[in-house]
C-alpha positions as MATLAB code, in Angstrom:
seq = 'MNGGFKNVNFNVKMVAFNKDGDAGCASIMQEDGSVPYASMITADGIKLVPGKLMK';
ca = [
       5.633   13.749   -3.222;
       3.072   15.788   -1.316;
       3.631   19.418   -0.370;
       5.389   21.014   -3.552;
       8.947   21.784   -4.180;
       9.740   23.858   -1.215;
       8.543   21.322    1.384;
      10.950   18.461    0.145;
      14.543   17.933    0.632;
      15.488   14.357    1.333;
      17.537   11.357    0.101;
      15.840    8.047    1.279;
      17.660    4.578    0.561;
      15.980    1.320    0.739;
      16.815   -2.412    0.250;
      14.016   -5.081   -0.469;
      13.936   -8.703   -0.986;
      11.435  -10.746   -2.740;
      10.113  -14.218   -1.744;
      12.803  -15.979   -4.012;
      15.645  -14.096   -2.121;
      16.544  -11.663   -4.815;
      17.712   -8.175   -3.428;
      17.233   -4.768   -4.922;
      18.007   -1.359   -3.624;
      16.587    2.033   -4.443;
      17.293    5.799   -3.478;
      14.708    8.321   -3.772;
      16.243   11.977   -4.037;
      14.770   15.421   -4.315;
      16.225   18.878   -3.754;
      14.579   22.167   -3.712;
      13.353   23.228   -7.031;
      13.697   19.938   -8.748;
      11.548   17.006   -9.439;
      12.135   13.704   -7.393;
      13.451   10.780   -8.759;
      14.185    7.118   -7.845;
      17.214    5.251   -8.865;
      16.996    1.415   -8.730;
      19.446   -1.188   -8.897;
      18.089   -4.666   -9.765;
      19.075   -7.880  -11.561;
      18.234   -6.160  -14.783;
      20.573   -3.140  -14.047;
      20.334    0.394  -12.968;
      17.200    2.429  -13.773;
      16.203    6.113  -13.162;
      12.541    6.810  -12.628;
      11.358   10.393  -12.468;
       8.753   11.206   -9.898;
       5.971   13.652   -9.586;
       4.937   16.461   -7.119;
       1.376   16.707   -5.870;
       0.246   19.875   -4.267;
];
């Protein structure tokens, strides 16, 4: 995420389909003073992936 901690405060949700028709969804969240993370739901289950801030 560009801009550092104080420039970001959001919750983005996405749904995606691959060419085989499999669906997955993800949410990217960040609040002031914390590192952003993505939570993904796929056929393999739920996974949290920590993000990084770029200044």
